[in-house]
ZAZANU-805742 format. One record per atom (N, C-alpha, C, CB): atom name; x, z, y. Coordinates in steps of 0.02 Angstrom, whole numbers. Each point is the difference from the previous one (the first is absolute). Glycine has a CB too. Example, Ala and Ser with C-alpha at 12.3 -4.5 7.8 and 13.67 -1.06 7.14 Angstrom:
REC  atom      c1      c3      c2
REC     N     660     390    -284
REC    CA     -45       0      59
REC     C      45       0      60
REC    CB     -95      62     -59
REC     N      77     -98     112
REC    CA      42       3      59
REC     C     -39      37      55
REC    CB      59    -108     -32
This chain:
REC  atom      c1      c3      c2
REC     N   -1768     739    -273
REC    CA      -5     -72       1
REC     C      18     -27     -69
REC    CB      28      -4     123
REC     N     -69     -41    -150
REC    CA      12     -29     -65
REC     C      52     -56       6
REC    CB    -117      30     -36
REC     N     168     -26      -5
REC    CA      51     -52       1
REC     C     -23     -58     -42
REC    CB      91      86      16
REC     N     -94    -147      12
REC    CA     -22     -58     -40
REC     C      48     -13     -57
REC    CB     -55     -48     101
REC     N      29      13    -151
REC    CA      41     -17     -57
REC     C      62     -38      22
REC    CB    -102      -4     -73
REC     N     158      22      43
REC    CA      63     -32      19
REC     C      -1     -74     -16
REC    CB      61     109     -18
REC     N     -46    -152      66
REC    CA       3     -71     -15
REC     C      59     -16     -45
REC    CB     -53     -25     110
REC     N      43     -24    -154
REC    CA      53     -21     -46
REC     C      17     -72      14
REC    CB     -40      81     -89
REC     N     104     -97      90
REC    CA      23     -67      16
REC     C      29     -33     -62
REC    CB      24      36     119
REC     N     -59     -85    -147
REC    CA      24     -35     -60
REC     C      68     -32      12
REC    CB    -119     -21     -35
REC     N     159      21     -17
REC    CA      65     -32       4
REC     C      55      46      25
REC    CB     -58    -105      19
REC     N      40     164       5
REC    CA      49      49      23
REC     C       6      55     -52
REC    CB     -25     -25     122
REC     N      85      40    -147
REC    CA       7      52     -51
REC     C     -29      67      23
REC    CB     103     -58     -41
REC     N    -126      97      -7
REC    CA     -33      63      15
REC     C      43      45      44
REC    CB     -61      -8    -108
REC     N     127       9      95
REC    CA      44      44      39
REC     C      11     -24      71
REC    CB      55      31    -106
REC     N     -77     -92     121
REC    CA       7     -27      68
REC     C     -66      -7      36
REC    CB     101     -60     -39
REC     N    -155      86      10
REC    CA     -65      -5      33
REC     C       1      42      65
REC    CB     -58     -17    -112
REC     N      27      -8     166
REC    CA       7      31      66
REC     C     -55      49      19
REC    CB      58    -101      32
REC     N    -106     116     -77
REC    CA     -60      36      22
REC     C      14      71      25
REC    CB     -63     -68     -82
REC     N     112     102      53
REC    CA      15      67      23
REC     C      37      -4      66
REC    CB       6      43    -119
REC     N     -33      -9     170
REC    CA      30       0      66
REC     C      46      59      10
REC    CB     -99     -60      44
REC     N      85      97       8
REC    CA      42      58      17
REC     C     -32      64     -28
REC    CB      41     -57     103
REC     N      -2     111    -102
REC    CA     -29      65     -13
REC     C     -48      16      57
REC    CB     103      39     -64
REC     N    -159      -5      50
REC    CA     -48      15      53
REC     C      33      32      60
REC    CB     -89      13     -87
REC     N      74     -40     146
REC    CA      25      28      62
REC     C      69     -23      21
REC    CB     -68      95     -27
REC     N      99    -138     -14
REC    CA      66     -27      17
REC     C      -5     -74      15
REC    CB      55      88     -72
REC     N      -9    -115     111
REC    CA      -6     -71      17
REC     C      -1     -46     -61
REC    CB      59      26     106
REC     N    -104     -74    -103
REC    CA       4     -56     -47
REC     C      62     -40      19
REC    CB    -128      -5     -16
REC     N     169     -12     -33
REC    CA      62     -37      14
REC     C      -5     -67     -36
REC    CB      69     107      14
REC     N     -67    -161      24
REC    CA       0     -67     -29
REC     C      70     -30       2
REC    CB    -119     -16      37
REC     N     134     -22     -89
REC    CA      65     -35       1
REC     C     -10     -75     -12
REC    CB      57     104     -41
REC     N     -16    -142      75
REC    CA       2     -72      -5
REC     C      73     -22     -12
REC    CB    -102     -13      76
REC     N     109     -46    -104
REC    CA      67     -31      -4
REC     C       3     -59      48
REC    CB      12      37    -120
REC     N     -45     -90     103
REC    CA       0     -60      42
REC     C     -66      -8      37
REC    CB      81     -54     -78
REC     N     -78      28     138
REC    CA     -57     -30      35
REC     C      20     -72      12
REC    CB     -40     111      56
REC     N      16    -155     -99
REC    CA      25     -69      -1
REC     C     -56     -47     -20
REC    CB     117      40     -29
REC     N    -122     -98      60
REC    CA     -56     -45     -15
REC     C       2     -32     -69
REC    CB      -4     -22     120
REC     N      60      24    -154
REC    CA       5     -36     -64
REC     C      14      44     -60
REC    CB      39     -95      65
REC     N      -7     151     -56
REC    CA      18      42     -57
REC     C     -61      32     -32
REC    CB     110      23      53
REC     N    -107     -14    -119
REC    CA     -54      34     -36
REC     C      31      55     -43
REC    CB     -71    -105       0
REC     N      51     166      13
REC    CA      21      58     -38
REC     C     -50      54      18
REC    CB     125     -32      -2
REC     N    -137      79     -44
REC    CA     -56      46      13
REC     C      10      46      60
REC    CB     -21      -3    -121
REC     N      82      10     146
REC    CA      10      39      62
REC     C      26     -44      56
REC    CB      24     101     -68
REC     N     -33    -166      62
REC    CA      19     -48      52
REC     C     -62     -38      22
REC    CB     118     -11     -46
REC     N    -133      11     110
REC    CA     -62     -29      26
REC     C      16     -54      51
REC    CB     -60     109     -20
REC     N      11    -152      31
REC    CA       7     -50      53
REC     C     -12      34      68
REC    CB     -38     -93     -78
REC     N      59      61     132
REC    CA     -15      29      66
REC     C     -74      12      11
REC    CB     101     -57      43
REC     N    -144      10     -64
REC    CA     -72       9       9
REC     C     -25      59     -41
REC    CB     -13    -122      21
REC     N      38     128     -83
REC    CA     -19      58     -41
REC     C      23      65      32
REC    CB       6     -72    -103
REC     N      55      72     129
REC    CA      26      61      30
REC     C     -43      21      59
REC    CB     116     -32     -36
REC     N    -135     -15      79
REC    CA     -43      17      57
REC     C     -68      24     -24
REC    CB      60     -85      70
REC     N     -89      51    -119
REC    CA     -65      20     -27
REC     C       4      70     -30
REC    CB     -28    -120     -22
REC     N      81     133     -16
REC    CA       7      65     -31
REC     C       9      56      50
REC    CB      50     -57     -97
REC     N      -8      46     147
REC    CA       8      51      51
REC     C     -65      14      36
REC    CB     119     -35      15
REC     N    -154     -18       3
REC    CA     -64      10      36
REC     C     -48      41     -42
REC    CB      17    -109      59
REC     N     -21      95    -124
REC    CA     -46      37     -43
REC     C      22      73      -8
REC    CB     -28    -106     -61
REC     N      91     117      48
REC    CA      24      69      -9
REC     C     -11      41      63
REC    CB      85     -41     -83
REC     N     -73      11     141
REC    CA      -5      37      63
REC     C     -72      15      20
REC    CB     105     -54      35
REC     N    -153      28     -70
REC    CA     -69      20      11
REC     C     -13      71     -26
REC    CB     -36    -120      -6
REC     N      75     140     -45
REC    CA     -10      65     -31
REC     C      59      48       9
REC    CB     -72     -57     -82
REC     N     129      31     103
REC    CA      60      41       7
REC     C      32     -12      68
REC    CB      18      -2    -125
REC     N       2      55     158
REC    CA      39      -6      62
REC     C      72     -18     -17
REC    CB     -75      83      59
REC     N     109    -120     -15
REC    CA      72     -12     -12
REC     C      39      66       4
REC    CB     -11    -117      47
REC     N      54     128     -95
REC    CA      43      59       0
REC     C      66     -20      32
REC    CB     -55      48    -104
REC     N      74     -13     156
REC    CA      61     -16      36
REC     C      60      22     -42
REC    CB     -59      13     112
REC     N     104     -60    -130
REC    CA      58      20     -40
REC     C      42      55      32
REC    CB       1    -115     -44
REC     N      -3     120     110
REC    CA      38      54      33
REC     C     -23      69     -24
REC    CB      17     -74     100
REC     N     -81      78    -122
REC    CA     -26      64     -23
REC     C      30      21     -67
REC    CB    -105     -24      61
REC     N     137     -23     -96
REC    CA      36      18     -61
REC     C      59      45      16
REC    CB     -35    -108     -52
REC     N      60     103     113
REC    CA      61      35      20
REC     C     -14      61      43
REC    CB      60    -109      -6
REC     N    -122     132       7
REC    CA     -19      57      42
REC     C      39      62     -21
REC    CB    -114     -50      16
REC     N     127      92      33
REC    CA      34      64     -14
REC     C     -43      41     -48
REC    CB      57      -2     113
REC     N     -27      28    -165
REC    CA     -37      39     -48
REC     C     -31     -41     -56
REC    CB     -23      78      90
REC     N      34    -143     -90
REC    CA     -26     -42     -53
REC     C     -50     -50      26
REC    CB      18      92     -80
REC     N     -36    -142      39
REC    CA     -45     -52      23
REC     C     -68      27      20
REC    CB      58     -80     -75
REC     N     -85      52     129
REC    CA     -65      22      25
REC     C     -55     -21     -48
REC    CB      41      -8     119
REC     N     -84      55    -135
REC    CA     -58     -15     -42
REC     C     -58     -20      45
REC    CB      39      81     -90
REC     N     -69    -139      81
REC    CA     -51     -24      47
REC     C     -65      40      -6
REC    CB      51    -113      -6
REC     N     -87     115      62
REC    CA     -66      32       1
REC     C     -55     -46     -26
REC    CB      38      68      97
REC     N     -24    -132     -96
REC    CA     -48     -51     -22
REC     C      35     -46     -50
REC    CB     -63       6     110
REC     N      24     -44    -148
REC    CA      31     -47     -46
REC     C      48     -46      37
REC    CB    -101       4     -74
REC     N     161     -10      49
REC    CA      52     -39      33
REC     C      39     -41     -52
REC    CB      10      86      91
REC     N      18    -142     -68
REC    CA      37     -44     -44
REC     C      70     -13      30
REC    CB    -108     -54     -41
REC     N     158      59      -2
REC    CA      69     -17      17
REC     C      16     -66     -34
REC    CB      34     123      13
REC     N     -11    -171      26
REC    CA      19     -66     -27
REC     C      75      -3     -10
REC    CB     -99     -54      58
REC     N     120      31    -117
REC    CA      71      -5     -15
REC     C      16     -68     -31
REC    CB       6     125     -17
REC     N      56    -146      25
REC    CA      26     -62     -29
REC     C      64      16     -38
REC    CB     -52     -70      92
REC     N      61      38    -149
REC    CA      60      11     -40
REC     C      46     -61       0
REC    CB     -65      78     -71
REC     N     128     -65      65
REC    CA      54     -48     -13
REC     C      32     -30      62
REC    CB     -57     -25    -106
REC     N      18      13     159
REC    CA      28     -27      61
REC     C       4     -76       1
REC    CB      64     103       9
REC     N    -122    -134     -22
REC    CA      -2     -73       0
REC     C     -12     -27      70
REC    CB     -42       2    -117
REC     N      69     -61     130
REC    CA      -4     -30      66
REC     C     -73     -15      20
REC    CB     114     -49     -17
REC     N    -156      32     -32
REC    CA     -69     -16      18
REC     C     -37      60      29
REC    CB      -1     -85     -90
REC     N      28     145      80
REC    CA     -31      59      30
REC     C      -1      -5      76
REC    CB      37      68     -97
REC     N      16     -96     126
REC    CA       2      -8      72
REC     C     -29     -67      22
REC    CB     100      74       3
REC     N     -93    -126     -44
REC    CA     -27     -66      18
REC     C     -76       1       1
REC    CB     101     -54     -50
REC     N    -132      87       0
REC    CA     -72      -2      -7
REC     C     -35      67      12
REC    CB      17     -92     -80
REC     N      11     147      54
REC    CA     -35      64       4
REC     C       5      33      68
REC    CB      22      14    -121
REC     N      33     -23     155
REC    CA      13      37      62
REC     C     -56     -11      51
REC    CB     123     -11     -21
REC     N    -142     -51      33
REC    CA     -51     -16      50
REC     C     -68      30     -20
REC    CB      61    -105      30
REC     N     -76     104     -95
REC    CA     -64      26     -23
REC     C      -2      75       8
REC    CB     -10     -95     -82
REC     N      64     129      65
REC    CA       3      72      11
REC     C     -11      17      73
REC    CB      79      11     -96
REC     N     -47     -49     140
REC    CA      -7      12      72
REC     C     -72     -12      22
REC    CB     119     -33      18
REC     N    -151     -18     -44
REC    CA     -69     -16      18
REC     C     -47      58     -16
REC    CB      24    -121     -21
REC     N     -11     156     -34
REC    CA     -44      54     -21
REC     C      26      69      23
REC    CB     -34     -69     -97
REC     N      88      71     134
REC    CA      26      63      24
REC     C      27      45     -55
REC    CB     -79      -9      92
REC     N     107     -21    -144
REC    CA      26      37     -57
REC     C      76       0       2
REC    CB    -101     -31     -69
REC     N     130      90      59
REC    CA      72       7      -7
REC     C      14      17     -73
REC    CB      15      38     122
REC     N      37     -67    -149
REC    CA      13       4     -72
REC     C      70      27     -13
REC    CB     -78     -96     -20
REC     N      91     109     -44
REC    CA      68      17     -23
REC     C      25     -59     -42
REC    CB     -24     126       0
REC     N      82    -151      17
REC    CA      31     -54     -37
REC     C      58      29     -40
REC    CB     -33     -86      88
REC     N      24      90    -154
REC    CA      52      26     -44
REC     C      45     -59     -20
REC    CB     -75      95     -43
REC     N     137     -95      66
REC    CA      43     -58      -9
REC     C      58      16     -47
REC    CB     -31     -40     114
REC     N      52     -10    -151
REC    CA      61       4     -41
REC     C      59     -18      45
REC    CB     -63     -30    -108
REC     N     100      80     128
REC    CA      49     -11      53
REC     C      57     -46     -20
REC    CB     -28     112      42
REC     N      42    -116    -107
REC    CA      53     -45     -22
REC     C     -22     -73      -3
REC    CB      46      94     -63
REC     N    -111    -107      70
REC    CA     -26     -68      -3
REC     C     -18     -27      69
REC    CB     -42      24    -114
REC     N      43      18     165
REC    CA     -18     -23      67
REC     C      49     -54      22
REC    CB     -48     113      27
REC     N      19    -165       3
REC    CA      41     -56      24
REC     C       6     -56     -50
REC    CB      61      80      67
REC     N     -83     -70    -129
REC    CA       3     -55     -49
REC     C     -58     -47      12
REC    CB      56      75     -85
REC     N     -41    -138      96
REC    CA     -50     -51      14
REC     C      -6     -48     -59
REC    CB      23      10     124
REC     N     -83     -37    -132
REC    CA     -12     -48     -54
REC     C     -62     -41      16
REC    CB      54      78     -83
REC     N     -58    -138      55
REC    CA     -61     -40       4
REC     C     -54      30     -44
REC    CB      68    -102      24
REC     N     -49     144     -72
REC    CA     -47      32     -44
REC     C     -23      66      32
REC    CB      54     -53    -102
REC     N    -119      61     116
REC    CA     -23      59      36
REC     C      18      66     -34
REC    CB     -92     -69      42
REC     N      97      69    -109
REC    CA      16      62     -36
REC     C      72      21       9
REC    CB     -88     -30     -82
REC     N     130     -15     108
REC    CA      70      17      13
REC     C      17      -4      74
REC    CB      29     -42    -114
REC     N     -80      36     156
REC    CA      10      -9      72
REC     C     -12      67      35
REC    CB     -35    -122      -6
REC     N      88     155      27
REC    CA      -4      68      25
REC     C       7       4      76
REC    CB      46      39    -109
REC     N     -72      16     135
REC    CA       9      15      71
REC     C      74       9      16
REC    CB    -113      54       3
REC     N     129     -64      60
REC    CA      65      20      26
REC     C      -7      68      33
REC    CB      36    -121      17
REC     N      21     153      -3
REC    CA      -4      62      37
REC     C     -30     -11      69
REC    CB     100      43     -62
REC     N     -86    -100      93
REC    CA     -28     -13      67
REC     C     -76      -6      -3
REC    CB     107     -59      31
REC     N    -133      30     -84
REC    CA     -73      -3      -8
REC     C     -29      69     -13
REC    CB      10    -117     -44
REC     N      26     158       6
REC    CA     -22      69      -9
REC     C       1      38      66
REC    CB      45      -2    -117
REC     N       5     -12     159
REC    CA       3      32      66
REC     C     -63     -16      40
REC    CB     126      -6      -2
REC     N    -148     -56      -1
REC    CA     -60     -20      38
REC     C     -62      35     -27
REC    CB      53    -111      25
REC     N     -56     119     -90
REC    CA     -56      37     -29
REC     C       2      73      24
REC    CB      -1     -75    -101
REC     N      60     105     102
REC    CA       6      68      24
REC     C     -18       5      74
REC    CB      90      21     -84
REC     N     -72     -71     123
REC    CA     -19      -1      71
REC     C     -76      -3       9
REC    CB     109     -56      27
REC     N    -144      26     -75
REC    CA     -73      -4       2
REC     C     -33      67     -17
REC    CB       9    -120     -31
REC     N      30     168       6
REC    CA     -29      64     -20
REC     C      -6      10     -74
REC    CB     -60      -2     105
REC     N      83     -47    -144
REC    CA       1       8     -73
REC     C      62      40     -19
REC    CB     -61    -110     -16
REC     N      61     137     -44
REC    CA      58      37     -25
REC     C      33     -40     -56
REC    CB     -54     110      30
REC     N     120    -106     -32
REC    CA      39     -31     -53
REC     C      23      55     -47
REC    CB      38     -95      76
REC     N     -60      92    -139
REC    CA      19      49     -50
REC     C      45     -31     -53
REC    CB    -107      60      20
REC     N     131     -19     -65
REC    CA      49     -22     -51
REC     C     -35     -17     -66
REC    CB      87      72      54
REC     N     -59    -122     -88
REC    CA     -28     -24     -64
REC     C      56     -18     -48
REC    CB    -103     -44      60
REC     N     157      83     -58
REC    CA      63     -12     -34
REC     C      38     -57      35
REC    CB     -49      41    -110
REC     N     107     -56      83
REC    CA      38     -56      28
REC     C     -15     -66     -34
REC    CB      90      81      29
REC     N     -99     -81     -95
REC    CA      -7     -64     -36
REC     C     -60      -3     -47
REC    CB     122     -10       7
REC     N    -168      59      -2
REC    CA     -63      -2     -36
REC     C       7       8     -77
REC    CB     -42     -73      91
REC     N      79     122    -114
REC    CA       3      12     -72
REC     C     -60      41     -24
REC    CB     125      -4       6
REC     N    -134       6     -72
REC    CA     -48      45     -31
REC     C      32      70      -1
REC    CB     -53     -94     -72
REC     N      36     137     118
REC    CA      32      65       3
REC     C     -17      43     -61
REC    CB      -3      -7     124
REC     N     -55      -4    -154
REC    CA     -19      40     -58
REC     C      36     -23     -63
REC    CB    -111      20      53
REC     N     150     -74     -49
REC    CA      39     -24     -57
REC     C      75       0      13
REC    CB     -97     -71     -32
REC     N     116      75      95
REC    CA      70      -5      19
REC     C      38      64     -18
REC    CB     -31     -79      93
REC     N      96      74    -108
REC    CA      41      60      -8
REC     C      -4      43      63
REC    CB      78     -62     -79
REC     N     -73     127      70
REC    CA     -10      46      56
REC     C      48     -15      58
REC    CB     -38      86     -81
REC     N     102    -102      66
REC    CA      47     -11      55
REC     C     -17     -64      38
REC    CB      88      60     -65
REC     N    -111    -112      30
REC    CA     -20     -61      34
REC     C     -61      12      44
REC    CB      47     -68     -95
REC     N     -96     104      67
REC    CA     -59      15      39
REC     C      16      40      63
REC    CB     -66      -2    -104
REC     N     111      49      97
REC    CA      20      41      58
REC     C      34     -43      53
REC    CB      12     100     -75
REC     N      31    -145      54
REC    CA      33     -44      49
REC     C     -51     -44      36
REC    CB     103      -1     -71
REC     N    -152     -24      35
REC    CA     -50     -43      29
REC     C     -44      38      50
REC    CB       0     -69    -104
REC     N     -23     127      85
REC    CA     -44      38      45
REC     C      38      28      59
REC    CB     -73      29     -97
REC     N     129       4      84
REC    CA      39      29      55
REC     C      26     -54      47
REC    CB      33      95     -75
REC     N     -13    -152      47
REC    CA      26     -54      41
REC     C     -53     -28      47
REC    CB      80     -26     -90
REC     N    -140      15      64
REC    CA     -52     -28      42
REC     C     -24      49      53
REC    CB     -36     -72     -95
REC     N      32     136      77
REC    CA     -18      50      49
REC     C      53       5      55
REC    CB     -62      64     -88
REC     N     125     -69      69
REC    CA      54       2      50
REC     C      -3     -62      45
REC    CB      71      66     -80
REC     N     -86    -124      51
REC    CA      -6     -61      41
REC     C     -55       6      51
REC    CB      43     -67     -96
REC     N    -100      93      75
REC    CA     -57       8      46
REC     C      17      52      53
REC    CB     -80     -30     -91
REC     N     112      85      71
REC    CA      18      52      48
REC     C      48     -27      53
REC    CB     -17      87     -89
REC     N      64    -128      68
REC    CA      50     -26      47
REC     C     -31     -45      53
REC    CB      85       7     -91
REC     N    -138     -42      74
REC    CA     -29     -48      47
REC     C     -61      28      36
REC    CB      42     -92     -73
REC     N     -82     133      38
REC    CA     -64      21      28
REC     C      -8      75       9
REC    CB     -48    -100     -53
REC     N      99     138      34
REC    CA      -1      71      13
REC     C     -24      41     -59
REC    CB     -19     -27     117
REC     N      22      94    -111
REC    CA     -16      44     -56
REC     C     -74       1     -19
REC    CB      96      68      35
REC     N    -140     -84      13
REC    CA     -72       1     -17
REC     C     -19     -50     -53
REC    CB     -21      38     115
REC     N      30    -104    -101
REC    CA     -16     -50     -51
REC     C      39       9     -65
REC    CB     -26     -77      92
REC     N      84     108     -89
REC    CA      39      12     -61
REC     C     -30      55     -43
REC    CB     102     -37      61
REC     N    -160      63     -42
REC    CA     -37      47     -42
REC     C     -56     -35     -37
REC    CB      28      92      80
REC     N     -29    -158     -80
REC    CA     -53     -39     -33
REC     C      31     -47     -52
REC    CB     -72       7     104
REC     N      46      -4    -164
REC    CA      28     -39     -56
REC     C     -57     -24     -45
REC    CB     108      67       4
REC     N     -99    -126     -33
REC    CA     -47     -25     -51
REC     C      39     -24     -60
REC    CB     -83     -34      89
REC     N      56      49    -149
REC    CA      34     -18     -62
REC     C     -13     -72     -19
REC    CB     -11     118     -38
REC     N      62    -158      25
REC    CA     -11     -68     -25
REC     C     -41       1     -65
REC    CB     108     -37      53
REC     N    -155      -8     -58
REC    CA     -43      -7     -58
REC     C     -44      62     -11
REC    CB      85     -75     -51
REC     N     -84     122      97
REC    CA     -39      61      -9
REC     C      27      47     -53
REC    CB     -97     -64      37
REC     N     157      50     -61
REC    CA      28      41     -54
REC     C      34      63      28
REC    CB      16    -103     -68
REC     N     -47     160      57
REC    CA      26      64      25
REC     C      44      31     -54
REC    CB    -102      17      75
REC     N     166      -9     -64
REC    CA      43      30     -51
REC     C     -16      74     -10
REC    CB      89     -82      29
REC     N     -69     107     -86
REC    CA     -13      71     -15
REC     C      32      44      53
REC    CB      -5     -26    -122
REC     N      64       8     144
REC    CA      33      35      56
REC     C      14     -51      54
REC    CB      52      87     -78
REC     N     -94     -91     130
REC    CA      10     -50      52
REC     C      65       9      39
REC    CB    -122      -8       9
REC     N     151      68      -9
REC    CA      62      13      35
REC     C      -5     -17      74
REC    CB      63     -22    -105
REC     N    -120      38     135
REC    CA     -11     -12      71
REC     C       4      66      38
REC    CB     -73     -99     -26
REC     N      96      98      88
REC    CA      -1      61      40
REC     C     -71      28       5
REC    CB      99     -42      66
REC     N    -104     108     -60
REC    CA     -66      32       0
REC     C     -45     -25      56
REC    CB      53      99     -51
REC     N     -23    -118     107
REC    CA     -40     -19      58
REC     C     -28     -71      -5
REC    CB      69      78      68
REC     N     -49    -115    -119
REC    CA     -22     -70      -6
REC     C     -69      -3     -31
REC    CB     119     -37     -12
REC     N    -164      -1      44
REC    CA     -64     -18     -29
REC     C      11     -64     -39
REC    CB     -67      55      93
REC     N      47     -56    -156
REC    CA      12     -58     -42
REC     C     -66     -26     -29
REC    CB     116      43     -28
REC     N    -123    -108      30
REC    CA     -63     -32     -18
REC     C       7     -41     -64
REC    CB     -32      -4     121
REC     N     -16      14    -166
REC    CA      -3     -40     -60
REC     C     -49     -57       9
REC    CB      29     101     -69
REC     N     -63    -118      15
REC    CA     -51     -52       2
REC     C     -61      26     -38
REC    CB      87     -94       6
REC     N    -126      50     -36
REC    CA     -56      22     -40
REC     C      23      34     -64
REC    CB     -68     -94      46
REC     N     132      93     -60
REC    CA      26      35     -58
REC     C       5      75      12
REC    CB      64    -102     -31
REC     N     -70     124      93
REC    CA       2      71      17
REC     C     -71      26       5
REC    CB     109     -14      62
REC     N    -122      76     -84
REC    CA     -67      28       6
REC     C     -17      18      72
REC    CB      10      44    -116
REC     N     -74     -39     130
REC    CA     -23      21      67
REC     C       4      76       4
REC    CB     -76    -102      11
REC     N     124     127      25
REC    CA      10      72       7
REC     C      10      17      73
REC    CB      50       7    -116
REC     N     -68      54     137
REC    CA      16      20      69
REC     C      74      -8      14
REC    CB     -97      80      -1
REC     N     113    -103      61
REC    CA      70     -12      16
REC     C      41      64      -1
REC    CB     -36     -96      70
REC     N       4     152     -57
REC    CA      36      64      -2
REC     C      21      17     -71
REC    CB     -64      38     100
REC     N      28     -63    -149
REC    CA      16      14     -70
REC     C      49     -51     -29
REC    CB    -112      53     -13
REC     N     109    -113      38
REC    CA      41     -54     -28
REC     C      29     -44      55
REC    CB     -71       1    -104
REC     N     114      28     147
REC    CA      24     -37      58
REC     C      48     -57     -16
REC    CB     -15     103      63
REC     N      39    -106    -125
REC    CA      46     -54     -17
REC     C     -26     -46     -56
REC    CB      93      76      35
REC     N    -160     -77     -40
REC    CA     -32     -48     -45
REC     C     -70     -14      27
REC    CB      66      41    -101
REC     N     -70     -61     165
REC    CA     -64     -11      33
REC     C     -31     -65     -24
REC    CB      40      64     102
REC     N    -103     -60    -121
REC    CA     -34     -59     -27
REC     C     -15     -50      56
REC    CB     -49      70     -92
REC     N      59    -133      76
REC    CA     -24     -54      42
REC     C     -42     -47     -42
REC    CB     102       8      75
REC     N    -148     -43     -43
REC    CA     -41     -49     -35
REC     C      -2     -64      42
REC    CB     -70      92     -55
REC     N      28    -139      36
REC    CA       5     -66      32
REC     C     -67     -37      -4
REC    CB     122      -4     -30
REC     N    -126     -49      68
REC    CA     -56     -47      -1
REC     C      22     -60     -43
REC    CB     -42      36     115
REC     N      12     -44    -174
REC    CA      23     -53     -45
REC     C      -9     -70      29
REC    CB     -27      75     -96
REC     N      79    -114      95
REC    CA      -2     -68      26
REC     C     -50     -42     -39
REC    CB     120      10      36
REC     N    -154     -54       1
REC    CA     -47     -45     -32
REC     C     -66      31     -19
REC    CB      96     -60     -41
REC     N    -108     123      60
REC    CA     -61      35     -19
REC     C     -36      28      60
REC    CB      52      29    -109
REC     N     -48     -65     166
REC    CA     -28      27      62
REC     C     -75      13      -5
REC    CB      88     -61      62
REC     N    -123      25    -106
REC    CA     -71      11      -7
REC     C     -16      68     -30
REC    CB     -15    -123     -12
REC     N      64     155     -19
REC    CA     -10      66     -30
REC     C      30      56      42
REC    CB       0     -54    -111
REC     N      31      37     167
REC    CA      32      52      40
REC     C     -49      49      31
REC    CB      91     -81      24
REC     N    -150      58      -6
REC    CA     -48      45      32
REC     C     -15      59     -47
REC    CB     -50     -97      64
REC     N      36      82    -127
REC    CA     -14      54     -47
REC     C      60      44     -12
REC    CB     -82     -73     -54
REC     N     141      44      54
REC    CA      61      39      -9
REC     C      11      48      58
REC    CB      50     -94     -66
REC     N     -59      69     127
REC    CA      10      43      59
REC     C     -53      55       2
REC    CB      50     -97      63
REC     N    -112      81     -80
REC    CA     -52      52      -2
REC     C      17      53     -52
REC    CB     -86     -85      36
REC     N     114      64     -92
REC    CA      21      48     -51
REC     C      55      45      26
REC    CB     -31     -82     -90
REC     N      81      53     124
REC    CA      53      41      29
REC     C     -29      50      51
REC    CB      81     -94     -17
REC     N    -127      70      58
REC    CA     -28      42      53
REC     C     -39      59     -28
REC    CB      -6    -100      74
REC     N     -36      88    -123
REC    CA     -40      55     -27
REC     C      42      49     -39
REC    CB     -98     -76      -5
REC     N     155      54     -19
REC    CA      45      46     -34
REC     C      45      40      46
REC    CB      -4     -77     -95
REC     N       3      60     160
REC    CA      45      33      47
REC     C     -18      73      11
REC    CB      18    -110      56
REC     N     -82     125     -53
REC    CA     -22      69      12
REC     C     -68      11     -30
REC    CB      66       5     106
C-alpha cells in the first residue's frame, strides 16, 4: 500500500508536526489536553471538534481498550488498526465535555493526571483540575487513571532527585487509589523524556510527537503519541488516512 504524502500543518513547529503515527502494527496513540468550547491550543479541541475527530478516526481504527495495556505478559498487540485515546494533566473539562462524547462512541481512555494538582479549581480552564472524586467516576466508566508526575515539571531538565520524587510520588498516588495496574502507566510532561527516566521496568511510559515511532517492545518507556491539530478539522481526513496507511 502506498503511503500518501504526509500532511503538513502551517504554524506548527517541525518537531511538533503530527503526521507520524504509530510503529506499524502497534496502536495509534492520540493525546489531548483540553476539550473546551473556548480554549485554543494545538492539542486542545472544542467538544464539536472532539466528536468529529473521534468519528473520523474510528472509521479507520478500532478503539483500543486501555485494559489491554495491562495484559499479562505485556500490552496486547492488536490484530487490526487500533487507536488508544489519552488525556494529559487532568483538567476538569475532560469530564465536563469529553466524558459524554467518549461514552457516545464507546471509547475508553487513559487520563494521565498530575496528582499534586488534583482538586485545584479556577475560573481559568488551564488551572481548573479534576478532583479525585471526578477521577473515580471516570474509572467507574471503565477509563484508566495514569500518572503524569505530581506538579508537571520538565523531567528532562529537572535535577535527577526532583524528577525521581515527582515520578515515584505520582505513581504511588495512583497505586494507592486505583491499584497496581494503573500505576504501571505514565506520561511525561511536555513529552520530555529524560536520559534516565528512573521508572520501574514494568511501567509503560508515553511521550508525545517528540518521541520516535518505535515498536513498544523496543521502546516501552518512550511510546510515541500524536494528535489532531485544533482548528484544522478540514485536514484531519488526510491525516487519518496517512496514519492508517502507515499502520501496516
